C-alpha positions in Angstrom: 0.0 0.0 0.0 1.1 3.5 -0.6 2.7 5.3 2.4 0.5 7.9 4.0 2.1 10.6 6.2 0.8 10.7 9.8 -0.1 14.3 9.3 -2.7 13.4 6.7 -6.1 11.9 7.2 -6.8 8.5 5.9 -9.8 8.0 3.5 -11.7 4.8 3.9 -14.3 3.5 1.5 -17.7 2.4 2.8 -19.7 0.2 0.4 -23.0 -0.6 1.9 -26.3 -0.2 0.1 -28.9 2.4 1.0 -31.2 1.1 -1.7 -32.1 -2.3 -3.2 -33.1 -5.7 -1.9 -30.6 -6.1 0.9 -30.5 -2.5 2.0 -32.6 -3.4 5.1 -29.4 -5.0 6.5 -26.8 -3.0 4.8 -28.1 0.4 6.0 -27.4 -0.8 9.5 -23.9 -1.7 8.5 -23.4 1.7 7.1 -24.6 3.3 10.3 -22.3 1.0 12.3 -19.2 2.2 10.4 -20.3 5.8 10.8 -20.7 5.3 14.6 -17.3 3.6 14.9 -15.5 6.3 12.9 -17.1 9.0 15.1 -16.0 7.2 18.3 -12.5 6.6 17.0 -11.9 10.2 15.8 -13.4 11.7 19.0 -10.9 9.9 21.2 -8.0 9.7 18.8 -8.4 6.0 18.8 -6.3 5.6 15.7 -3.3 7.5 17.2 -2.3 10.4 15.0 -4.6 9.4 12.2 -8.0 10.7 11.4 -10.4 8.5 9.5 -12.4 10.1 6.7 -15.1 7.8 5.3 -16.4 8.0 1.8 -19.9 6.5 1.6 -21.2 5.1 -1.7 -24.4 3.3 -2.5 -23.9 0.1 -4.6 -27.7 -0.4 -4.6 -27.5 -4.1 -3.7 -26.1 -4.8 -7.2 -22.8 -6.7 -7.6 -21.9 -4.8 -10.7 -22.4 -1.5 -8.9 -20.2 -2.8 -6.1 -17.4 -3.5 -8.6 -17.8 -0.1 -10.2 -17.9 1.8 -6.9 -14.8 -0.1 -5.7 -13.0 1.0 -8.9 -14.2 4.5 -8.1 -12.7 4.4 -4.6 -9.4 3.0 -5.8 -9.2 5.7 -8.5 -9.4 8.2 -5.6 -6.5 6.7 -3.8 -8.5 4.7 -1.3 -6.7 1.6 -0.1 -9.0 0.5 2.7 -12.7 -0.5 2.0 -15.3 -1.6 4.5 -18.2 -3.2 2.8 -20.3 -5.9 1.1 -23.2 -8.0 2.3 -23.9 -10.7 -0.2 -21.2 -13.1 -1.3 -21.8 -12.1 -4.9 -20.9 -8.5 -4.0 -17.7 -9.6 -2.1 -16.7 -11.7 -5.1 -17.2 -8.7 -7.4 -15.1 -6.4 -5.3 -12.2 -8.7 -4.4 -10.5 -8.7 -7.8 -10.6 -4.9 -7.8 -9.0 -4.8 -4.4 -6.5 -7.4 -5.2 -5.3 -5.7 -8.4 -4.8 -2.5 -6.4 -3.0 -4.1 -3.5 -5.8 -2.6 -1.3 -7.7 -4.2 1.6 -11.4 -5.2 2.0 -12.9 -5.6 5.5 -16.0 -7.9 5.0 -18.4 -8.0 8.0 -21.0 -10.6 6.9 -21.3 -14.3 7.6 -20.5 -16.3 4.5 -20.1 -19.8 3.1 -16.3 -20.2 3.9 -13.8 -22.0 1.7 -12.1 -18.8 0.6 -9.0 -16.9 1.4 -7.7 -13.6 -0.1 -4.6 -11.9 1.2 -6.5 -8.6 0.5 -9.5 -9.4 2.7 -10.3 -9.5 6.4 -13.3 -11.6 7.2 -15.2 -10.4 10.2 -18.4 -12.4 9.8 -19.0 -16.0 10.9 -17.5 -18.9 8.9 -19.5 -22.2 8.8 -17.6 -23.7 11.8 -18.9 -20.7 13.8 -22.6 -21.0 13.0 -23.7 -23.9 10.8 -22.1 -26.5 13.0 -23.8 -25.3 16.1 -27.2 -24.9 14.4 -27.0 -28.4 13.0 -26.4 -29.8 16.5 -29.3 -27.7 17.9 -31.8 -28.7 15.2 -31.0 -32.4 15.3 -31.0 -32.6 19.1 -34.1 -30.5 19.8 -36.4 -31.1 16.8 -37.4 -33.9 14.5 -35.2 -35.3 11.7 -37.1 -34.1 8.6 -35.8 -30.9 7.2 -36.8 -28.6 4.4 -34.3 -26.1 2.8 -35.2 -22.8 1.1 -32.7 -20.2 0.0 -32.2 -17.1 -2.2 -30.9 -17.8 -5.7 -27.2 -16.9 -5.3 -23.9 -18.3 -4.1 -24.2 -18.1 -0.3 -27.4 -20.1 0.0 -26.2 -22.9 -2.4 -23.0 -23.3 -0.5 -24.5 -23.0 3.0 -27.2 -25.6 2.1 -24.5 -28.0 0.8 -22.7 -27.7 4.2 -25.9 -28.0 6.2 -27.1 -31.0 4.3 -23.8 -32.8 5.0 -24.0 -31.9 8.7 -27.6 -33.0 9.1 -27.2 -36.3 7.2 -24.3 -37.1 9.4 -26.6 -36.6 12.3 -29.3 -39.0 11.0 -31.5 -36.3 9.5 -33.2 -36.2 6.1 -33.5 -33.2 3.7 -36.9 -33.5 2.1 -36.4 -30.8 -0.5 -34.0 -28.0 -1.4 -35.6 -25.0 -3.1 -34.4 -21.6 -4.3 -36.4 -18.4 -4.9 -35.4 -15.1 -6.7 -33.6 -12.5 -4.6 -36.7 -10.3 -5.1 -39.4 -13.0 -5.1 -43.1 -12.5 -6.0 -45.8 -13.8 -3.8 -46.4 -16.7 -6.1 -42.7 -17.8 -5.7 -43.1 -18.0 -2.0 -46.6 -19.5 -2.0 -45.2 -22.4 -4.0 -42.6 -23.0 -1.3 -45.2 -22.8 1.5 -47.6 -25.1 -0.3 -44.8 -27.7 -0.6 -43.9 -27.3 3.1 -47.6 -27.8 4.1 -47.7 -31.0 1.9 -44.4 -32.5 3.1 -44.8 -31.5 6.8 -41.1 -31.1 7.7 -40.0 -30.7 11.4 -37.8 -27.8 10.6 -37.3 -25.3 7.8 -33.8 -24.1 7.2 -33.8 -20.7 5.5 -31.0 -19.0 3.7 -33.3 -16.4 2.2 -32.0 -12.9 2.5 -33.2 -9.3 2.5 -36.6 -8.5 1.2 -37.1 -12.1 0.3 -36.8 -13.2 3.9 -39.3 -10.6 5.0 -41.8 -11.9 2.5 -41.2 -15.5 3.3 -41.8 -15.1 7.0 -44.9 -13.0 6.5 -46.5 -15.4 4.0 -45.5 -18.4 6.2 -47.3 -16.8 9.1 -50.4 -16.4 6.9 -50.4 -19.7 5.1 -47.9 -22.1 6.5 -47.6 -24.5 9.4 -47.4 -23.2 12.9 -44.0 -22.3 14.3 -44.5 -25.0 17.0 -44.9 -27.7 14.3 -42.2 -26.4 11.9 -40.1 -23.4 13.0 -37.8 -21.6 10.6 -34.1 -21.8 11.5 -31.8 -19.3 9.8 -28.3 -18.0 9.7 -29.3 -14.8 8.0 -32.6 -13.5 9.5 -31.7 -10.8 12.1 -33.2 -7.8 13.9 -33.5 -5.6 10.8 -35.6 -8.1 8.9 -37.7 -8.7 12.0 -38.4 -5.0 12.4 -39.7 -5.0 8.8 -41.7 -8.2 8.8 -43.3 -7.6 12.2 -43.3 -9.7 15.4 -46.4 -11.7 14.4 -44.3 -13.2 11.5 -41.1 -13.6 13.4 -42.0 -14.8 16.8 -40.9 -18.4 17.6 -38.4 -18.7 14.9 -34.6 -19.1 15.4 -31.3 -17.6 14.2 -27.7 -18.6 14.8 -25.3 -15.7 15.0 -22.4 -14.4 17.1 -24.4 -11.4 18.3 -27.9 -10.4 19.2 -28.8 -6.9 20.4 -30.4 -8.4 23.5 -27.1 -9.7 24.9 -26.9 -8.5 28.6 -23.2 -7.5 28.4 -22.5 -4.0 29.7 -20.3 -3.3 26.6 -23.2 -4.3 24.4 -25.7 -2.1 26.3 -23.4 0.9 25.9 -23.2 0.1 22.2 -26.9 -0.2 21.7 -27.5 3.0 23.6 -25.0 4.9 21.4 -26.3 3.4 18.2 -29.9 4.2 18.9 -29.1 7.6 20.2 -27.5 8.3 16.8 -29.9 6.5 14.5 -33.3 6.1 16.2 -34.7 4.8 19.5 -35.9 1.6 17.8 -33.1 1.2 15.2 -32.5 -2.6 14.7 -29.1 -4.0 15.3 -27.9 -7.4 14.0 -24.8 -9.5 14.0 -23.9 -8.0 10.6 -24.3 -4.5 12.1 -22.0 -5.4 15.1 -19.4 -6.9 12.8 -19.3 -3.8 10.7 -18.8 -1.8 13.9 -16.1 -3.8 15.6 -14.0 -4.3 12.4 -13.4 -0.5 12.2 -12.2 -0.5 15.8 -9.9 -3.5 15.1 -8.5 -1.6 12.0 -8.0 1.6 14.1 -6.1 -0.4 16.8 -3.8 -1.9 14.1 -3.4 1.5 12.5 -2.3 3.0 15.8 0.1 0.2 16.4 2.1 0.5 13.2 0.6 2.8 10.6 -1.2 2.2 7.3 1.6 0.1 5.8 1.4 -2.6 8.5 -2.3 -3.2 9.0 -2.3 -6.9 8.1 0.9 -7.6 10.2 -0.6 -5.9 13.2 -4.2 -6.9 13.1 -3.5 -10.3 14.8 -1.7 -8.5 17.6 -4.8 -6.4 18.7 -8.0 -7.4 20.5 -11.2 -5.5 20.8 -13.9 -5.9 23.5 -16.8 -5.9 21.0 -20.5 -5.9 22.0 -20.5 -9.8 21.5 -17.3 -10.3 23.5 -13.6 -10.1 22.8 -12.7 -10.5 19.1 -9.4 -10.7 17.2 -8.2 -11.7 13.8 -6.5 -15.1 13.2 -3.2 -14.5 11.4 -3.4 -17.7 9.3 -6.9 -17.3 7.8 -7.6 -13.5 8.3 -10.9 -14.6 9.7 -12.1 -13.5 13.2 -12.6 -15.3 16.5 -16.3 -15.1 17.2 -18.7 -16.5 19.9 -21.6 -18.6 18.4 -25.1 -18.2 19.8 -28.6 -19.2 18.9 -31.6 -17.0 19.6 -35.4 -17.5 19.5 -37.6 -14.5 18.6 -39.8 -13.6 21.6 -43.1 -11.7 21.7 -41.4 -8.3 21.8 -39.4 -9.1 18.6 -36.0 -9.5 20.4 -34.0 -12.7 20.6 -34.0 -14.9 23.7 -30.6 -16.7 23.8 -31.3 -20.4 23.9 -27.7 -21.5 23.2 -24.5 -19.6 24.1 -21.0 -21.1 23.3 -19.6 -18.5 25.8 -16.1 -18.8 24.4 -14.8 -17.4 21.1 -14.4 -20.1 18.4 -11.3 -20.1 16.2 -12.3 -19.5 12.6 -11.6 -22.4 10.2 -13.2 -21.6 6.9 -12.1 -24.9 5.4 -13.5 -27.2 8.1 -17.0 -27.6 9.5 -16.8 -30.7 11.6 -14.6 -30.8 14.8 -12.2 -33.6 15.6 -13.5 -36.6 17.6 -11.8 -35.1 20.7 -14.2 -32.2 20.6 -14.0 -28.4 20.5 -10.7 -27.9 22.2 -8.6 -27.1 19.1 -11.2 -24.5 18.0 -11.6 -22.7 21.3 -9.0 -20.1 22.3 -5.4 -20.3 21.1 -3.8 -18.6 18.2 
């Protein structure tokens, strides 16, 4: 990366959508970056460096992500925070790699990837899919139905989840995909099939507006949540705020963070976020990851300047709202604490499973050794 004098501010690119099918989540990630930058600059948390964000709207379109990344690079930006869908990340990474720049990606994803020009702050499959497979197979029946949005993350996540469930004696009755912006008829066909097959669990990797429509139509036309709850990796507080509690209550999500966590650090974060963006502004795991990754970046910047970010990131730790987080030097993924929440009548998540200890990221492995979790918990 080009050397930047300590007397100069550092421009950072922020690529989260204000419009489009996934803006319901991405807008919260944009807000989170804005809050983190304000906090860091106010307390000189990046040492002698001041962060100057450049916000652009890719409109939930991978081609726009690529174009806006090129735009930022042409302005001399070498640090970008952004992307929600894996298709967006995959569009941006070649741009970042050619420029020798760095992307901080704050969203759970399908794993099986490494780029020397990317820091992965969202959960890898061994930090969410594995725990959810255990929970589903141990607490519900063995007959599962998969539904996902029609892009790369749902296909890969469903492949992983299928293997995990089959190994636990479960059956996947069907695996269906709907458009990213589905029509009512697309969803009604799914619900009609669910009613016919009567699965014990629905595993959803539907995202954005599609998830909102799915849960709403399921509440209207589907089986009861007691008979067939929806289990998800992707449905968080922003989607729940849009779909309404009547559609969300009783369904489950696996994530490292829920805004209902009772940690004092989290309560301070929630207060600051909602003071800035609205008293009822929803906050999800994707929001929190977008927030803490800016703080991790600032700590690494303070430690060694802009030319040593990747070298110094594994040396710093941040007490995030979810708990302490840090970046693994080998994979450039982040230690995270897996949890499972159930939506309660107020629309918040009750934590029904808490791993309590950060799990080492391993994007190429989803099953632990026979000896258990020890090699994934703690350690460097």
